[in-house]
N, C-alpha and C positions, 0 to 999 in steps of 0.2 A: 279532477281525475286526470292522470297523465295520458297522453295519446296511446293508442294500442301498440304502435311500434316501440315506444319507450318501455311499456310494460313488458313486451315480449323480450326486449333486450335484457331487461332485468331478470326475468324469470328463466331465460335460457342461458344465463351465464354458465360457462363450463360445459355446455352441451354441444353436440356436434350435428351439423347438417348432414343430409344424405351424401352430398358431395365430399364433405370432409371424411366421412366414414369410408367412402370409396377410395379416397386418396391414401388412407392409412392401411386399408386391407388389400388393395390391388397388388402391391408388390408380392404378397404371399399368395394371392388368389387372382391371377391375371384375367380370368374369364368372368369375374364378378362384375355385375352391372346394376344400375339402379332398379331395373325390373326384377332382378334376382333378389335384391334386398326387400322390395315390396312383397314379392312372393313369400319370402321367409317370414315377413310380418303376418301375412294372411294365414300362413301355416302355424302361427302361434309360437314360432321360435323366439321372437323378440317383439316387444310392444313399446315402441318409442312414444315419447310424449308428443303432443300436438300443440302448436301455438294457436292463438286465436285466429290467425290467418290460415290455419290448416297445414302449416309446414311441420314436417317430422323433425324431432330433435332427439338425438341418441346420447345416452349417458355413457360414461366410461365403462360401467357394468354391461350396458348393452353391447358395446364394442367387443368386450371380452367374450360375451355370450355368443356373438356372431362368429368370432374367431374360432371358438371351440366347436360350434355347430359345423362350420365350413371345413374344419380340419377332420372331424369325424366322417363327414360326407366324402371328402376327397381321399383321405388316406385309408379309411376302413370301409368305404362303400356302404355305409349305413343308410337305410331309408329315413326320411324325416320323421316318420311316426316313432321310430325307436329313439331318435335323437330328442324328440319332444318329450317322451316319457322319461328319458334320462335327466333332462333339464328340470322336469317337474319334480322329480325326486330330490334333486339338489335344492330347488326352491322350498320344498317342504322340510328342509333341515335334515333329510336322511343322507346317508353316505352310500350311494349305490355303487355297485361294482361297475367298472368301465365296460361299456358294450363290447361284445366280441366282434372282431373284424370278420367280414365275410368275403368270399372270393368275388372279384369283379364279375358282373354279368357279361355273358358272351352270347352273341347270336350266331357266331361262326362255328360250324360243326368241326369236330376234331379231324385233322387231315388223315386220310387213309395211309396206312403203311403196308408195303408189299414185301413179302419174303422173296428170296432169290427165285424160287420156282414160279411164284406169282408174277414177279417182274418179267421173267422170260415169256410167260404165257400172255401177259397183257401187251407186251411189245412185239410179240411174234418173232422173238430173236433166238438164235442158236446159242447154246452155252459158250461156245468158243468166241463168239462176237462179244459177249459180255466180258469174258476173261480178257480179251484184247483191249476193250475199253477201259477196264480197271488197270491193267498193267501199263497202259500208256498215260494214265492220269486223266483221261477224258471224263471218266465217271468214277467217283469215289466208292470204293468197296464198303459195304455195310451189312448189318444183319437185317435192317429194315430200310426199304427204299420209298421215296416219295413219288407223288404224281409227276413232279419235274423229272425224276429219273426215268419214269416210263416214257415221257415225251421225248427225252433225249435219246433213249435207246431206240425208240421207233424211228427217229430221224437217222440214226446210225444204220438201222436195218435198210432203210430206203437208199442211203448212200452206198452201202455195201453192195447192193445189186448192180451198181455201176462201177464197181471196182475202187470206190473211195473208202478206204479202211480207217479205223479209229486213229491209227498212227498218223494218217494224213491230215486229220483235223485237230491234232493236238495244238497246233499253232493258234487255232481259233480260241481255245481256252486261254492261252497266254495273252492273246490280244484283248480278251475280255478283262483279264486282270489288269492290263495296262489302262483300259478304259476306266476301271474303278479307281485306279490311282489318279487319273486325270480329274475325275469327279471329286475325289477326296481333296485334291489340291485346290480345286475351285471353291469348295465348301469349307476349307480350313478355318476361316474367320468365325463361321457359325459353329463348327464342331468343337472349337476350343472353348466355347462358352458352355456353362452348365445350366443356364436357365431354360425352362420348358419352352418358351416361345422360340428361342433360337434353335433348339434341337428339333422342334416341330417344323420350323421353316426349312431346316436342312433335310428333313424327311420328305417334305414336299418337293424340294428342288432336285434331289438326287435322281428320282425316276425321270423327271423332265430332261435333265442333262443327258442321262443314258439314252433316252429316246432320240435326242438330237444327234448323238454320236452314231446311233443306229441308222438314222437318215443319211448322214454323211457317208457312212460305209456303204449303204445300199446304192447311193448315187455313184460312188466309185466302182462298185461291182457292175452296175448296169452299163456304165461307160466302157468298162473293159470288155464286157460281153458284146457290146455293139462293135467294138474294134475287132473282136475275134470273128464275128459273123459277117462283117462287111466285106 
């Protein structure tokens, strides 16, 4: 009788190890891990062969089955129980209708929207102040305003009490747009790519760069105030 390793090499010809499966699927599914593959096995999505030494071996059919399941999960947000039933119908020789995509789950409540009168009441602002903010481009006019609009208008109310009008702070918005241009320039190598990891990395770095620019600006303002009050 040939040794176990020789028998395994013979019986697993054409099959893939878990590492080889990851190498083939990871370009399409970057978050895929060996743990996720084992979980899919436990959930009955795929049933790889086992060598006498206990190693998993995946057939080409297993590979395509995994690709289909992962695609349905990623693009259509389908739960594994629905995917498993769909695959079971295919295994039984039936021709099931492709599962219907569902909306991605969300734990974030829908943001509140404010009408003009609600915005004025929430910010404690006079109608003329809002008109001035819109006419100077400090705040964009709209039929529905966001929480950010409320916060901005409240700040304008506080500044107005000291004689600082919306037209005086228009330059701050222009400076903010220049900051965004700086961030965009810094992240250009990532933004030019279309792969999800690069776009995700850009999304992580953009707020961090904006925060650093805010810190620099705050330092400059504090230094100027110290000179003013010294």
